[in-house]
Structures are given as C-alpha cells and as structure tokens.
N, C-alpha and C positions, 0 to 999 in steps of 0.2 A: 504494500500500500504506500503510495507516495502522497504526501500532504505538504502544505505550506504552513509556516508558523513563525512565531517570534519567541525567542528565549526571554522569559520574564525575570527569572532568578536562578542562581546556582548556589547550592549550599554544600560545601565540601565536608566530608566526614573523614578526618585525618586518621582516626582509629582503624577504619576499614579500607581506606584508600579509594573510596567511592565518592560520587557526586550525585546529589539529588537535584534534578532539574525541574523547573516549573515552566511549562510551555503553553502558549496560546496557539491552538492548531485550527486551521480551517481548510476547506477544499477537499474533504474526504469524509467518509462515513464512520468516523472513529467511535462515535457514541454507541454504535451497534456492538462494539467489541469490548466495552468497558468491563462487563461482568466476567467474560471468558478470559480476559487478559490480566485482570487484577491479580497482583502478587505472583504472576508467572514470569519466567525468564523470557525476555524478548531480544531479538536482534535489532539494534537501533543504528541508523546511519544518518548523521546530521551533517549537512553541508551548507555553506553560505550560498544563498540564492544569487544568481547572476542574471542580468538583463539579457533578453533575447538579442540576437544580432540585429544591427540596424539595417534598414532597407538600403540606405546609402552605401554601407559597407558591402552588402550583397551586390548591388549594382556595379560598384567599382570592381569587385572581384570578377564578375562576368564580363565586363568591358575589357579588362586586362586579359582575361583568359581567352576571349575571342581573338584578340590581336596575337597573343602567343601561339594559339593553335594555327592561325593563318601563317605566321612566320615559320612554324615547324612543319607545316604541310600535313597536319592531322586534324581530326574533327574536334569540336568543342567537348564532346562527350569523352573522347580519349584523353584530351588534355586535363579535363576535370578529374577523370579517374586517376591519372598520374598524380595530380596534386592531392587528392583525397588519400591515396595510398601513402604518399610521402609525408604529408603534414596534417592529415585528418585524424579523426578520433575513432577508436574501435568501438564496435557494438558490444555491450556487456549484458550479461544476465543480471537478475536481481542480486545475486550473491557476489557480483563483481567479476565473475568468470568471463573471459573474452570469448565471443562467439566465433566458432570456426565452421567451415564447410568445405566440401570437396565437389569438384565438377570434372567431367571427362575433359582431358587435356586438349582435345580438339575443339572445344568450345571457347571462343575468345570473348571474355567478359569486359575487356578494356574499352569497348565502344558502346557498352550498355549504359543506360541512365536509370535503371531500376534496381541495380545491385552493384555494390562496390566491394571488391575483394583485394586484399594485399596478399600476393602469392608468398607462401612460406615453405613450400616443398612439393614433392609429388610422391605418389604411391601406386603400386600395381595391385589391382583386385580383380580376380577372375580373368586374368590376361589383358586387362584394360588399364591404361595409364590415367590416373586422376591427378589433377592439381589441387593442392590443399591451400586454403585461403584463411586469413583473418577477415571477418566481415567488418567493413568500415561503415560508420554512420554517414548518411547523406548530410550535406551542409545545411539543409533547411532545418535541421534539429540543433544547430550549434548556438551556443550563447556567445556573448561578445568576446570573451577571452579565447574561445575555440576558433571563432571566425578570424580574430586578429592573428592567431598562429597560422591559419590557412593563407591569409592574404600576405603575411610577412614571408612565408615560404614561397609563394608565387613571385613576389617581388625579388627575393633572393635568387630564385631560378632565373629570372629575367636578367639580373646583373651578372650572375655567374656564367651564363651562356651568351652574353653580349647580344641579347635580342633587342633590336631597335624599337623599343616600346617605351614611351614616356610614363614615368610613375610619379605619384605624389611624394612630396617630402615627408619625412617622419612626422613632422608637426601637423601637416595636413591630414595624414593618415590617422593620427591620434584623434584629431577633431571628428572625423566621420565615424570612428569606432566608438567614441564616447557620446557624441551628441546626435548621431543619426543624420 
C-alpha cells in the first residue's frame, strides 16, 4: 500500500533503540486495516516525496533527443531506449527487488516504446538463445530528480560524442527542472 503523509512527531526510545512515529496519512484506505495491523510487525518504507517532472523538462528532453537521434541516424525510440538504459531508473517490486525479464534474442526491443530493457546477459533454454534484461521504468513515471539525471546524461552524451546540438547552460537547466 502506498500512501502520502506528513511526519508529525518522532519520539526516540534510547533503551530499545527504536523510534515511535506519529504520522498524518492520506490517499489510501488505511483505516480498513487498523484492527488487523494493530500491534503487528509491519514492513515500513518512508521516503521524502518529490515533485513530478516538469513538462518543460520533459519537452526539453524530447527536443534534444530528436536532434541527437537525427545526428546519429537512429529513431527517437532507439535513442530514448539508449538513454533510459544508460541513465534511467529500474523497475522494482514492492520489496525493492529489481524486475528482470528475458526475451528471445532475435527480438530487438531497442526500437520499442512500450518496454525498456537494459541487457544484462543471455541464456540458452530448450536450444533457444534468450537475452536477459533489467526492466527500466518509462520516463513518464520519473520525479524531478530522476528526470534531471536522465537529461544530464543526455547532455553529457551530446558533449562526449561532439554532437552538434545546442544545450542549455547548467543554470538554465536548473531553472526548468525546479520551476517547470
């Protein structure tokens, strides 16, 4: 269950090494579970909420990517797949395990826009070769920090490969990442 909330108070217990948290939670059906969860051991994952990526950042990414794809003589989908595999975020299960999958090696997923996979090896099963992948999340799911990493990676690739594409200055890039 994923919820949003605010940490209201923290009370450390130095004798046990534990911390009692008081949270204000919304956006989920937590009240349905209060009786069954009370005094039970639970797995808790608390992270700081980040803003979703800005549309300006997304537009900048795709504008740059289109130019890079043209210079490299590849499709936007293939260029996007390369960037996602190099600088993107893996798909994870609720327990944090990275999602992996395998496909027949003669299937080229680098030009697809419905699945992103970072190749990690190959295997033979029943006489057929399969490529093993780490599943990567699509950029539409990224928060601002994840989108910033993807754009920075794309800009670094442009500079490293001497691709004749004009990029924003770091200050301009920071502005669109923060303010949309």
